[in-house]
C-alpha positions as CSV (number, residue, x, y, z in Angstrom):
1,M,-29.6,29.5,-1.7
2,R,-27.4,31.5,-4.0
3,D,-27.9,30.6,-7.7
4,G,-24.2,30.3,-8.7
5,S,-24.5,33.4,-11.0
6,A,-21.4,35.2,-12.3
7,A,-21.8,37.9,-9.7
8,C,-21.8,35.4,-6.9
9,L,-18.8,33.6,-8.3
10,V,-16.8,36.8,-8.6
11,A,-17.7,37.7,-5.0
12,A,-16.7,34.3,-3.9
13,A,-13.4,34.6,-5.8
14,L,-12.6,37.8,-3.9
15,A,-13.1,36.2,-0.5
16,A,-9.9,35.2,1.3
17,S,-10.4,31.8,2.9
18,S,-9.2,28.2,2.6
19,V,-12.1,27.5,0.2
20,G,-12.3,30.9,-1.3
21,G,-11.4,32.0,-4.5
22,L,-8.4,34.1,-5.6
23,A,-5.0,32.4,-6.0
24,T,-1.9,34.3,-7.1
25,R,0.5,32.5,-9.4
26,G,3.4,34.8,-10.0
27,A,1.8,38.1,-11.1
28,Q,-1.3,36.3,-12.4
29,A,-4.5,36.1,-10.4
30,V,-6.5,32.9,-10.9
31,V,-10.2,33.2,-10.2
32,R,-11.4,30.0,-8.5
33,T,-14.3,29.1,-10.7
34,A,-15.2,26.5,-13.3
35,D,-17.1,29.1,-15.5
36,F,-14.8,30.2,-18.3
37,N,-16.7,33.4,-18.7
38,V,-15.9,34.4,-15.1
39,R,-12.3,33.7,-15.8
40,G,-12.4,36.2,-18.6
41,L,-12.0,33.6,-21.4
42,K,-14.0,33.1,-24.6
43,A,-15.3,30.0,-26.3
44,S,-12.7,30.6,-29.0
45,D,-9.9,30.0,-26.4
46,F,-10.8,26.3,-26.5
47,P,-9.8,23.6,-26.9
48,R,-6.6,24.0,-25.0
49,V,-3.6,21.6,-24.5
50,K,-1.5,21.8,-21.4
51,Q,1.7,19.9,-20.7
52,L,2.0,18.5,-17.2
53,A,5.2,16.5,-17.6
54,D,7.4,15.1,-20.3
55,H,5.0,13.6,-22.9
56,I,2.0,14.0,-20.5
57,Y,-0.7,16.5,-21.5
58,T,-4.3,17.5,-20.7
59,F,-6.9,18.6,-23.2
60,E,-9.6,21.0,-22.1
61,Q,-12.8,21.4,-24.3
62,I,-16.0,23.2,-23.6
63,D,-18.8,20.8,-22.6
64,P,-21.7,21.7,-25.0
65,T,-24.3,20.3,-22.6
66,K,-23.2,22.6,-19.8
67,R,-21.9,25.5,-22.0
68,T,-19.7,27.2,-19.4
69,V,-17.4,24.4,-18.1
70,T,-14.9,22.0,-19.7
71,V,-14.5,18.3,-20.2
72,N,-10.9,17.3,-19.7
73,N,-8.7,14.4,-20.9
74,L,-5.3,13.1,-19.9
75,I,-3.0,12.2,-22.8
76,V,-0.1,9.9,-22.3
77,V,2.3,9.9,-25.2
78,T,4.9,7.0,-25.5
79,P,7.1,5.6,-28.2
80,D,4.7,2.6,-28.4
81,G,1.4,4.5,-28.6
82,V,-0.9,6.8,-26.8
83,L,-3.3,6.3,-23.9
84,V,-6.2,8.7,-23.5
85,A,-8.1,9.0,-20.2
86,E,-11.7,9.9,-20.7
87,G,-13.5,10.9,-23.9
88,Q,-15.6,13.8,-25.1
89,G,-19.3,14.2,-25.3
90,T,-19.7,14.7,-29.1
91,V,-18.1,13.4,-32.2
92,E,-17.0,16.9,-33.1
93,N,-15.2,17.4,-29.8
94,T,-13.6,13.9,-30.0
95,R,-12.3,14.6,-33.5
96,A,-10.7,17.8,-32.2
97,L,-9.1,15.7,-29.4
98,V,-7.8,13.2,-31.9
99,A,-6.5,16.0,-34.1
100,A,-4.7,17.6,-31.1
101,I,-3.0,14.3,-30.3
102,A,-1.9,13.9,-33.9
103,K,-0.1,17.3,-33.5
104,L,1.8,15.9,-30.5
105,T,2.9,12.6,-31.9
106,P,2.5,10.3,-35.0
107,Q,2.0,7.4,-32.6
108,P,-1.5,5.7,-32.7
109,I,-4.1,5.9,-29.9
110,K,-3.8,2.5,-28.4
111,Y,-6.0,2.8,-25.3
112,V,-9.0,4.9,-24.2
113,V,-9.9,4.6,-20.5
114,V,-13.6,5.2,-19.8
115,G,-13.4,7.0,-16.4
116,S,-17.1,8.0,-16.5
117,E,-19.8,6.2,-18.4
118,H,-21.9,9.4,-18.7
119,G,-22.7,10.8,-22.2
120,D,-20.7,14.0,-21.8
121,H,-17.6,11.8,-21.7
122,T,-18.6,9.0,-24.0
123,G,-20.9,10.4,-26.7
124,G,-18.0,11.0,-29.1
125,N,-16.3,7.6,-28.6
126,P,-17.2,6.4,-32.1
127,A,-14.8,9.1,-33.4
128,F,-11.8,7.5,-31.9
129,P,-9.7,5.5,-34.4
130,A,-10.0,1.8,-34.8
131,T,-6.5,1.4,-33.2
132,A,-8.0,2.2,-29.8
133,T,-8.9,-0.5,-27.2
134,F,-11.5,0.8,-24.7
135,I,-11.2,-0.1,-21.0
136,A,-13.9,0.4,-18.4
137,S,-15.0,-1.0,-15.1
138,P,-17.3,-4.1,-15.3
139,Y,-20.1,-1.9,-14.0
140,S,-19.7,0.6,-16.9
141,K,-19.2,-2.1,-19.5
142,A,-22.6,-3.6,-18.5
143,T,-24.2,-0.1,-18.8
144,F,-22.9,0.2,-22.4
145,E,-24.1,-3.4,-23.2
146,R,-27.6,-2.5,-22.0
147,Q,-27.6,0.7,-24.1
148,A,-26.4,-1.1,-27.2
149,A,-29.0,-3.9,-26.8
150,S,-31.9,-1.6,-25.9
151,P,-35.0,-2.5,-28.0
152,G,-36.0,1.1,-28.1
153,R,-32.8,2.3,-29.6
154,R,-33.3,4.1,-32.9
155,A,-31.6,2.5,-35.9
156,S,-30.2,5.9,-36.8
157,A,-28.6,6.5,-33.4
158,R,-24.9,6.8,-33.1
159,P,-23.2,3.4,-32.3
160,V,-22.5,2.6,-28.7
161,V,-18.9,1.7,-28.2
162,V,-18.8,-1.3,-25.7
163,P,-15.4,-1.5,-24.0
164,S,-13.6,-4.8,-24.7
165,E,-11.5,-4.8,-21.5
166,T,-12.3,-4.1,-17.9
167,V,-10.6,-3.2,-14.6
168,S,-12.3,-3.9,-11.3
169,D,-9.4,-3.0,-9.0
170,R,-6.0,-2.2,-10.5
171,R,-4.3,-2.9,-13.8
172,V,-0.7,-1.9,-14.6
173,L,0.0,-1.1,-18.2
174,M,3.6,-0.7,-19.5
175,L,3.5,1.3,-22.6
176,G,6.7,2.5,-24.2
177,G,8.5,2.4,-20.9
178,T,5.8,4.4,-19.1
179,E,4.0,2.7,-16.2
180,I,0.3,3.6,-16.3
181,D,-1.9,2.3,-13.4
182,I,-5.7,2.1,-14.2
183,L,-7.5,2.1,-10.8
184,M,-10.9,1.7,-9.4
185,L,-10.6,3.4,-6.0
186,G,-14.3,3.0,-5.1
187,R,-17.8,4.1,-6.1
188,A,-18.2,7.8,-6.3
189,H,-19.8,9.8,-9.1
190,T,-21.0,6.6,-10.7
191,G,-21.0,2.9,-9.8
192,G,-17.9,2.3,-11.9
193,D,-15.5,5.2,-11.8
194,L,-11.9,4.6,-13.0
195,E,-8.8,6.7,-12.4
196,V,-5.5,6.8,-14.2
197,Y,-2.2,7.2,-12.2
198,L,1.3,7.7,-13.5
199,P,3.5,6.8,-10.5
200,R,6.8,8.1,-12.0
201,E,5.2,11.5,-12.7
202,K,2.8,11.4,-9.7
203,I,-0.1,12.4,-11.8
204,L,-3.6,11.2,-10.9
205,F,-6.4,11.7,-13.4
206,M,-9.5,11.5,-11.3
207,S,-12.3,11.5,-14.0
208,E,-15.6,12.7,-12.4
209,V,-14.5,11.7,-8.9
210,F,-13.2,15.3,-8.8
211,S,-14.4,18.4,-10.5
212,N,-12.7,21.7,-9.9
213,R,-15.0,24.3,-8.4
214,I,-18.2,22.6,-9.7
215,F,-20.9,21.9,-7.1
216,P,-20.9,18.1,-6.8
217,S,-23.3,16.4,-9.3
218,M,-24.5,13.4,-7.3
219,A,-27.6,12.3,-9.1
220,N,-26.0,8.9,-9.8
221,G,-23.4,9.0,-7.0
222,Y,-22.8,7.2,-3.7
223,P,-22.3,10.0,-1.2
224,S,-20.4,8.4,1.7
225,E,-18.5,6.1,-0.6
226,W,-17.5,9.0,-2.7
227,V,-15.9,10.7,0.3
228,E,-13.9,7.6,1.1
229,T,-12.8,7.3,-2.5
230,L,-11.4,10.8,-2.4
231,K,-9.6,10.0,0.9
232,K,-7.9,7.1,-0.9
233,A,-6.8,9.4,-3.6
234,E,-5.4,11.9,-1.1
235,A,-3.5,9.1,0.6
236,M,-1.6,8.5,-2.6
237,D,-0.1,12.0,-2.2
238,A,0.0,12.7,-6.0
239,A,1.6,15.8,-7.3
240,W,-1.2,16.4,-9.7
241,Y,-5.0,15.8,-9.1
242,V,-6.5,16.3,-12.5
243,P,-10.3,16.8,-12.7
244,A,-12.6,15.7,-15.4
245,H,-14.5,19.1,-15.3
246,G,-13.3,22.5,-14.3
247,F,-9.9,24.1,-15.1
248,V,-6.6,22.3,-15.1
249,D,-4.9,24.8,-12.9
250,S,-1.4,24.5,-11.3
251,A,-0.6,21.4,-9.3
252,P,-0.8,23.2,-5.9
253,I,-4.2,24.7,-6.7
254,L,-5.6,21.4,-7.9
255,K,-4.3,19.7,-4.8
256,E,-6.1,22.2,-2.6
257,E,-9.2,22.2,-4.7
258,E,-9.5,18.4,-4.6
259,R,-9.6,18.7,-0.8
260,N,-12.2,21.5,-1.1
261,F,-14.3,19.3,-3.3
262,R,-14.3,16.6,-0.6
263,L,-15.3,19.3,2.0
264,A,-18.2,20.2,-0.3
265,L,-19.3,16.6,-0.4
266,E,-19.0,16.3,3.4
267,R,-21.1,19.5,3.9
268,I,-23.8,18.2,1.5
269,I,-23.9,14.9,3.4
270,A,-24.0,16.6,6.8
271,E,-26.8,18.9,5.7
272,G,-28.7,16.1,4.1
273,R,-28.5,14.1,7.2
274,R,-29.6,17.0,9.4
275,L,-32.6,17.7,7.2
276,H,-33.5,14.0,6.9
277,D,-33.4,13.6,10.7
278,A,-35.6,16.7,11.0
279,K,-38.2,15.0,8.7
280,T,-37.8,17.9,6.2
281,P,-39.4,16.7,2.9
282,V,-36.7,16.1,0.2
283,E,-38.6,18.5,-2.0
284,S,-37.8,21.3,0.5
285,A,-34.2,20.2,1.3
286,S,-32.3,22.4,-1.1
287,A,-34.2,25.5,0.1
288,S,-33.4,24.7,3.7
289,A,-29.8,23.5,3.4
290,V,-26.9,25.6,4.6
291,L,-24.3,25.0,2.0
292,E,-22.1,28.1,2.0
293,P,-19.6,28.7,0.5
294,Y,-20.1,25.9,-1.9
295,D,-23.5,27.2,-3.1
296,A,-21.5,29.8,-5.0
297,W,-19.7,27.2,-7.0
298,T,-20.5,26.7,-10.7
299,R,-23.8,24.8,-11.3
300,A,-24.9,24.8,-7.7
301,G,-28.4,25.7,-8.8
302,N,-28.5,22.7,-11.2
303,N,-27.0,20.1,-8.8
304,A,-28.0,20.9,-5.2
305,F,-31.4,19.2,-5.2
306,G,-30.1,16.0,-6.8
307,A,-27.2,15.9,-4.4
308,L,-29.4,16.2,-1.3
309,Q,-31.9,13.7,-2.8
310,R,-29.1,11.2,-3.2
311,V,-28.1,11.7,0.5
312,Y,-31.7,11.0,1.5
313,M,-31.7,7.8,-0.6
314,E,-28.5,6.6,1.0
315,L,-29.9,7.2,4.5
316,D,-33.1,5.3,3.6
317,G,-31.0,2.3,2.4
318,Q,-32.1,2.8,-1.3
319,L,-28.6,2.7,-2.8
320,K,-27.3,-0.7,-3.6
């Protein structure tokens, strides 16, 4: 398996195929990778704010736990307050997010939607202002409750923010004349993924259900259900499919890359099933799997074994 190094990513970026890597936007070539170094960017280029539509923005910040990729947020500004989809992994990064929002509007942050319960999206939640109401799936809320009540939790540890409201299917918020749909399209990256959809603008923030050019991280995922969740999202025919990790590229590129991400999942599942049926030990699966061209994606070396292991677990009926 290729190791996802910069050289491999550049080579993949120069390949011309439906999943390969160089897109031209005007005179600018966009390298299809999640690694900001390969894109020719520097850490000092972040955080970045991008406007998708009137009063709708994304915030891209480097994930300190992964170092080369971003954690992204959706910011919905209205006359009655702000909704933020997803958090950041550290207090410092969340403070930067809050400061960026303050430059966009004097309105308070009213809602924070927890799309993914994982620490790289929630570790900084205590830095959100007291005006914010946190919304999560029932599954994720239960996770935070267990974390907060853990007897082994150190007294000096950062507080766990337990969401006060939940969405198990769909909730429609009307905030300052903007309709915001909070959705649970199905289990995918976790057991409780939430998405945020703006029907007027046709913007779908996918949280960790979609990462742009990052090899799928499936250690806590539900492989086959994840594919079906992505198909539900595709059936919505949004104009924007916004990822939680990887670059917020143009709308056409993101739409194509969301499909490529599903194809990557389907390849992993197919290879996992092939190797499982052949009685290949799971410890040897990543070395035997044929995962091109997705094994050139960012963090393939980190994520491939866990992804195949999760496919084995699904096939063995171990996922509940």
